[in-house]
N, C-alpha and C positions, 0 to 999 in steps of 0.2 A: 293450543287448540283444545276446546272443551270436549271432554269425553262423556257422552250421555249413556250411562249403563244403569239398569235397574237391578237392585238386589233386595229380595224380600227379607225383612228383618227376622232374625232367628227366633225371636220370641213368638212369632206367629207360626204355630205348628200346623202340620198338614191336615189335621183333623178339624181345624177351625173352619166352620162352614159359613162365615160371614161373607156377604156379597162383595165387600170391599176390604182391602188390606192396606196397612201402612208400609210404605216402601221407601228406601233410601235412594235418592237420585244423585249420582256422582257427577260433580261438576269439574273436579280436578283430582287427579291421583297423586300428584307430587307438587305441592303439599296436598294432603287429603281435605277436600272441601266438598260440601254437598248440602242437600236439604231434604226434609222429610215431606212426602206427599201421600195423600190417600187416593188409591186408585181402585177401579173395579178389578176383581180377581181374574175375570175371564180374559180381558184384553190387555191388562196391565196399563190402563190409563187412556186408551183410545176412545172409550165411551164416557168414562167419568174420571175426573182428576181435580184434586183440591189440595192446596197448601195445608200443611199440618205443623204443629209445634215439634221441635226437635225431640222432646221427651217421648213422643209417640213412637219413635224409632229407636229409642235408647235401649240397648241390651241390659241385662242384669249386671250388678256391680262386679260380680266375679268373672264376667265376660268382657271386662274393659281393661285397658292399659293406657299408659301415657306414651306419647311419641314426641321426641324433641327434634325440631328442625333448626339446626345451627345456621346463623347468617353466614353467607359465603365471604363477606367482605370485612368481617371483624366480630367483636363480642356481641352477644345477644342472639335472640332467636324467638321461635314461637313454640309453645307447648300445646299439644293436642291430646284430647281424650278420644280414643278410638276403640273399635271392637278388636279384641285380642286376636281373633282368628284371621281376619283379612288385613288388619292394619289400617282401616279407614274406609274400605269400600262398602261397608254395611252401616257404619255410623262414624261421625267425627264432629268434634266441636273444639274451639279454642278454650283453654283453661289457664288459670294463673301460672306464670313462669315457675313459681316456687314448687308447683306440683311435679315438675320434671327434674328438680335438683337431685343429684345423687347424694347419698348419705355422707360421703366424704368429699370435702372441697379444699383445695389449696388456695391460699391467699397470697397474692403478689401485688406489690406496688411498683409501678413502672412510670417514671416521669411524673410522680405525684398523683397518679390515678390508681384506683384499686380494681383488681381483676380477680374473679373467682373461677377456678378451673377444677374440673373433675372428669371422671370417666363413667359413662353410663353402662348399664348392664349389657347393652348390645355392642359395647366396645367403642362407641362414638364419643367424641369430645364434647363436653359441656363447658362453654366459656361465656361469661357474662360480666358486665360492669357491676361493681358494688360501691356502696357508700364508703368513703375513706375510713370512717369509724369501723367498718367491718374488717378492715385490714390492720387495725391498730393492735399492737401487741399488748398483752395483759401485763399489769403491774407497773405501768408508767405513772410517774408522779407529776401532777399538774404544777405549773409554776407561772408566776406573774411576770410578764415582760413589759416594761414601761416604754412608752413611746418617746420620740425625740423631744416633744414639747414638755415632757415631764408631768402632764396633767391628765393622762389617760394611759391605757395599756390593754393588753389582752392576756387571756389565760390559755396556756398551751401545754401539751405533753410532747417531749422530745424523745425519739427513739435513737439512742446513741449508736446503734449498730448500722441502721440504714440512713440516719441523718434526717429522716422524715419528721415533720412537725404536724401535730394534730391539734386543731382548735378545740378548746373546751369551754363549757359554760363558765362565765366569769365568777359565778358563785362558788365554783370549786376552788378558786384561788383566794377567796375572801377570808382574811384572818379572823380568829375568834373575837379579838378585841379591836375596835376601830373608834375613831373620833371624827367629828364634823368640824370643818374649818371653812372660812370664807376667803376668797381671793378676788381682788379687784380686777375686772376685765371690762374694757370699753365703758368706763365710768360707772359701773355698777357691780355689786357683790354677787359672786357665784359660789354655790355651796358644793363642797367636795367631802366624800367619805375617805379617810386615809388611815394608814398604819405606817408610821415612819420607820418602825423597826423592821418591817417586812417589805417595804417599798411598794405598798399597795395604794392606789388612788383611783377614785371613780367619781365622775360628776353626778350629783343627785339633785332632786327637787329642792328648791330653796326653803321649803317648809321645814326642813331639818335644821336650818341655820337661822331662821327668821326670829328676831327678838320678840319677847313677850310684850314688853313695853315699847310701843311704837307711835310714830307720828307721821304725817304726810306733808309733802312739800310739792307745790306746783311751779314749773318753770315754763313760761310762754316762749318757746324757742323759735316759733314761726308765727306768721300773721294770724292764721286761723287754726293752729294746733300747738300742742305742747306736750310735756311729759310729766306724769305724776310719779313721785318717788316715795317709797316707804323707807323711813329712817328710824334709827333707834333713839329713844328719848335720852338715854345715858350718853356718855362721851364716846362710844364706839363709832367707827366710821362706816357702819353698815348702810348700804344704799342699794335699793332694788326698784326697778321699773315696774309699775303696776298700771292697771287700767285707769282711765281718766275719772271714772265714777268715784274712785276712792277719794279724790280731791274735791269733788263737788261740794261736800259739806263745809269746806273752808270759805265758801262765798255765798252771798245772796245772788241767785241767778234768775235769768229770764231768757226766753227764746227770741231770736232775731232773724227775720227772713230777708235775704238779699237776692233780688232778681238778677239772673244771668242772661236771659233772653226773653223773647215774647212767650216762650213755652216752658221755661225752666228756671230754677232758682236753687238756693242753698239755705238750709236751716242751721243756725248756730246756737249753741248754748253759751251765754256770756255772763260776766259779772255785772250786776246792775250799777255799781258805783262808777265804773269807768266805761261801761257799755262795750266791753271786750278788750280794753287796754291791758288788763292783768290776766284775765281768764277768758279764752275763746276756743271752742272746739266745734267741729261739724257733727251734727246729730241727724237722726232719721228725719226726712222731710215732713212726715206726718206730725211731728212734734210741734211744727209751726202751723198746722192746719187749723183754721178758725172753726168755731162751732157751726157756722152757716157758710156754705159755699154754693156757687152756681156753676152750671155746666156751660161752656162756651166753645163753639167750633171756630178754629183758627186755620186759615190758609196762609202758609209762609213758604216761599220758594218752591211752589208746586207740591208742597207737602201738607196734608191735612193733620190737624191735631185736635183732639178733644181734651179740654182742660177743665179742671176744677179751679175756680178763681174766687178771690175774696171780693164780694160785691161792694164792699165799702171803700176799696182802693184798687181799682183795676189797673192803674198805671204802675204802681210799685209794690202792690200787695201780693199775697200768696198766690202761686199758680203751680199746678201739678198736672202732668200729662197722664191721662187714663185711657183705657181701650176705646177705640172709636165707636164701639157698639153703644156706649152710654150717650152718645150724641145722635143716635138714630131717631128717625121720626116715629118708629114703632108701628108704621103701617106696612104690613108684610104682604108682598105680592110674589107668587111663586111661578116659575117657568121651567119647562123641561127641555133638555138638550140631549139628543140621541148621540151615541158614539158613531163616528164616521167609519170605523173599521169593523166593529162587532155589533151585529144587529140587536142582540139581546142585552145591550149595555147602554147606560145613559146616566145623566146626573140631573138632580133637581137643584135649582138655584132660587135663592131668596133675593128679591130686589128691595133695597131700602134707600132712603134719601139721607145724605149728609148735606145739610143746607138745601141747595137746589140741585145738587148733583146726584144722579142715580148710580148706585153701586150694587154689586152682586157678590153673593157668597154661596158656597155649596152647602146644602142641608140634607137631612134624611129624605130618602126617596118618597116615603109615604105622604109627605106634605104636598106632593104634586099628583097624588092619586085622583083620577077623575071619578065622577059619580057613577059612570057606567064602565065596567071592566069585563073582560072575559079571560078565561084561563086557557093557556096554550101549552101543549106538550112539545118540547123542542130538543132536537139533537142535530149535529152537523153531518155526520157520515154514517152509512149503514153499519159499519163495524163498531160505531160508538153508540148504538141504539140503547145499550144498557147504562150509558152515562147521561141519558136524557134527564132533563129537569122540568119542573112545572113553573110557568111564569104567568103572572097576571099582566095584561096589556090593555091599552085603551080599546074599548069595544068597537069603535069605528075606524080609527087610523092605526091601530096596532102599536108595535113597539116604537114607532117614530115619535109618538106623542107621550108614551109612558110604558115602562117595563120594570118589573121587579120579581125576583125569584121568590116563590112561596113553597109551602109544604106540598109534597107529591100527592098527598091525599086529595088536594083540591082539583087535580086533573083526573081522578079516577072516574072512568065511564059510568054514568048512572044507569042502573037497570041492566048492566051487563056483567055476567059472572066472570070471574078471573080463573085462569088456568095455571097450574104449577108446571114450569118448564125448566129444564137444565140446559145451560149454555156452556159449551166447552171452551176453556180459556185459550185454546189454540186458534179459535176462530173469531173471538170477540175481545175487545179491549178490556172489558170486565167480564170474567166468567163466574159461574156459580148457579145457585138455585134462585129462581125469581117467580113472583106472581105476575102474570101478564094478561093483557086483554086477549080474548079468544079470537077476535077478528084478525088482528095483525101480528099477534104474538110479540108485543113489546113496542111496536111503532106508535101506539096510542097511549100505552101505560105499562110501566114495569116497576116492581118494588122487590128489593132483596128479601129473601125469606130463609128459613132454616134449611140447611142442606138435607136434613133428615127427611123432609117432605119429598124431595126429588128421589132420594134413595129408596123410599118405600114404594114409589111408583116404578122406578127403573128396575129394582131388584125385589119383586114380591116374593114372599116366603112360600 
């Protein structure tokens, strides 16, 4: 259960004659939680109350201490910075865990996990989880452990006393002298950095093994795809898969479009001599796009398609699906639809034709704005008066025909002076200092203003 107690911050001396003071509001004593508020000195917040930043209630550094709350169910906890005198009833805030660490910590590894344990100045236990490296003994020598496949490994440090293994960066196990070798895997060469004398091996980028004198070879292993290989010009058996572009210069090529349906197709890059018998790969569709295309609206299986088509060959030529908006008639008609649940909400729709069929899409509200509008100040409940907003609506039929939220200044009563009024947060959804119309004190207009203006009126010097 929350305990609400006020304690005036110790930095506010009794001779301070300000009308308001910064006070700490206790929300919980165990653990210490609260917030800082500015209240009127006379009633302690019954007349004036405002949230303030924590630093407003913060005591001087020499009046602070750390307070550790250990988790009841295991390692870890929360560190608090609190006032030294009351232990958090005048000020508290969470602070990094390391701020509560005692100067001396014991390191323990249990079932492969590292724990840090110490005793605080108040005699309580400090127990947290630590990274495994934090528990690693000093002076351990890294060593390379090769994997079962003999082509990789890891660098570790072994604690002979506890039997614990600590992972190390692989560079710590790298010998001073290494060489690069290639090994055939899945019909291509893979590069490794090795040291046979020290049992070190690591897979690296093929650029370290790639021959300087090279050639390329294309193998068409499928109907519309293949593999390009980088080979060595000399007698070595180096073979590396590379992108198809490396093999394109081996052929005189052209593009070839193949229709797949009324609305789609595939573009291939093929060798001219055999028209794809030796070299054929799928490329981006736009590589087959002719210089001149026409837009065509297609209805297929109750689905609309807007297509770019080759006007010279509509049966077998290029076609590509593009957004439907490109096939619109560009005659824009707008209509408003009010929200069935919330009076001050609605959507503007644009009507457009695809062929002879009318379609609709949501657009920005301003496109439905009528020529004659009026501004309306609106809120739902009396306690929400300070959450009111200004709306422009259709001058004759109101929000049913059009509504859009606009700047509050548009609803400010013309020719009527505004009054500064303070609204206590205990009585209104939004509290604070506001400029309001004098007639209704906010029911016709309100605007947040600086709290200083209310304080000057409420607490004149």
